[in-house]
N, C-alpha and C positions, 0 to 999 in steps of 0.2 A: 552328702552331693546334692540334694537341695539347696542346704544351706550355703554352699559356694554359687547357685545357680547354675547348674550342670544338671540336666536332662539327661538320666539314664534308665537302663532297664538293666536287669537279671536273669542271665541265661541257665538257670540250673539243669533242667531235662528238655533239652531240645528247645525248639522256639516257634513264632507266628510270625509272619508278618505283621507290625504293628502302623494303622492310618500314621500316626503324628511321627514327625520328625523325634529324633533324639541327638545328645551330644555323644553319650558313650555307653560301650555296650558290654558285658560281662559275661566272660563262658567258662562255666567252673569246670567239664571235662569237653573239650574242643573235641576230642574221639567221638563223644555223642551223635556228634555232627557229620554229615555225612558231607563230601568235597562241594557239593552246588551250595548245601543248606550255610554253609562258611564263609565259602565265599560273597552269598547272598548279604550277608552281615557285614561282610568288608566293603559291602557296597553301600549299602546302608547307614554303616558307623564310622565317623570321622574317626573314632579315636574306638579300638575295640581293644577291650584289657582282657587276658587271659591268665583265670585263676591260680597262682603259684608264680608266676612271673615277677621276683623280687622288684628288678628294674623300673616294671610299668606299671607297679603300686607306689613307687616312691615318689616317681612323678606326678600320680595321681594325688598322693598326700598334698605334696606341696601345692597343689590349687584347692582343695578343701579344707586344710588344717586350719591355716587362717581364720577362714569364714567362719569355721566351727568354733573354733576358740573366740571367738566378737561375741558370736549367739550365746555361746554360755555364761561369757560376762553378763550379757546383756540379759539374760534369764536371770541369774543369780543377784543379778541387781534390782531386777522388780519383786523378788520374792517378800511375801512378807509373813508368811508360815514361823512358828518356830522352830522349825525346821526343813528342809528338804532334800529330795533323793532325786540326784541327778543321775540315769540312767544310762550308762554309755559303754559298748562292749570292747569297747580299743582304748578307753582313758590311761590304761596304763602303756599299752604301745604305742601310744599316741604321745606318751611324756606330757599328758595334759592332767597330773595329780595335782598340780600346783593349782588349779580352777577351781580345788574342793578341799573343804577341811580336814574331811575325814574318805576313808577309801572302804565302802561296803563292798566285800567279795561274796557273793553267791556261788560256792564252790562244790565240784561233785566228783570225784576221782575217775580218771581217764576213762576205765570201764564202761562206768556209767554214761556218762558221756556220747562215748562210740553208741552204746544201745540207744540212746537219745537218739542221735542224732541219722543211724539208720532207719530208725521206727520214726520220726516226724519228715522227716526230707526225703525218704526212700533212698538215700545214699546208701553207694555201696560203702566196703569197710574202708576200700581205700580214699574214697575220697571222704570220708567221717576223719580218717586218720589225717588229709592233707589238710583239712580244716583246722583240726586240734592244732598242729604242728605251725598252720598261719598266726597262731593268737601267740602272745608271750606265755612263756614255760608255766605252769602251776604253779611249781615252786616261786616265780618271779613276781606272779599275781598275789598267791600266800604273804612274800615277802613284803609289797607295797600296801597290803590290806590293814585296815586298822581295825576292822570287826569282820568276821565271817559266818555264813550261814551256811553250816554244813547241809547240801542241798542233796543227799542221795535218794531216799524212796518214800521216808515217812511224811506225811502230810504234816502230821499233829507234832511231829518234831519239828518241821521248819515252823510254823505259827507258834510254838513256842517262841522258837529264837526270835519269832520278828517282835513278838510282844514286848520280847526282854530288852531288844534292844530299841524298840520306840520308848519305852521306860526310862533309858539312860541317855537318848539324846534327847529329849523333852527335860531331864534334869541339867545335862551340858547346856542346853540352849537357857535354860534358866540361870545359868552361872556367868553368862559372859554376858 
């Protein structure tokens, strides 16, 4: 959002009025707001996006994605390290895989994702499932990935995978 020059706020668990004006407000679960709070949000924000509304998401992406693509291209052109990792949660969904040489996926089964979302964000299981459903499917992400880190629970196993991939990325960079 910031890349496109859009000032925004994310409302996950209710909200409080902010002093500075913003362009876009995001509401993950409108049912968590009472009628007065929801009406107040509609007065504050010229654009109020409800999580899970595909039409609203497409309109927002039409504004933000061109600017994000340009920033990624500029960032990539400025890099001088043997290899760089660009972290983008929606790289596949946004059709931006052509901007990178390889796609590295940090993957976990849906049950692990649900457990982490409900613990980290204190999200309901219903909201956590909606958040997962809003992403590209796990199958689609795995199909798009050149490399995968299995991020179930074992930190040592993840660290070993990262070390192996680092060595491989260095070798790939040296061969270019």
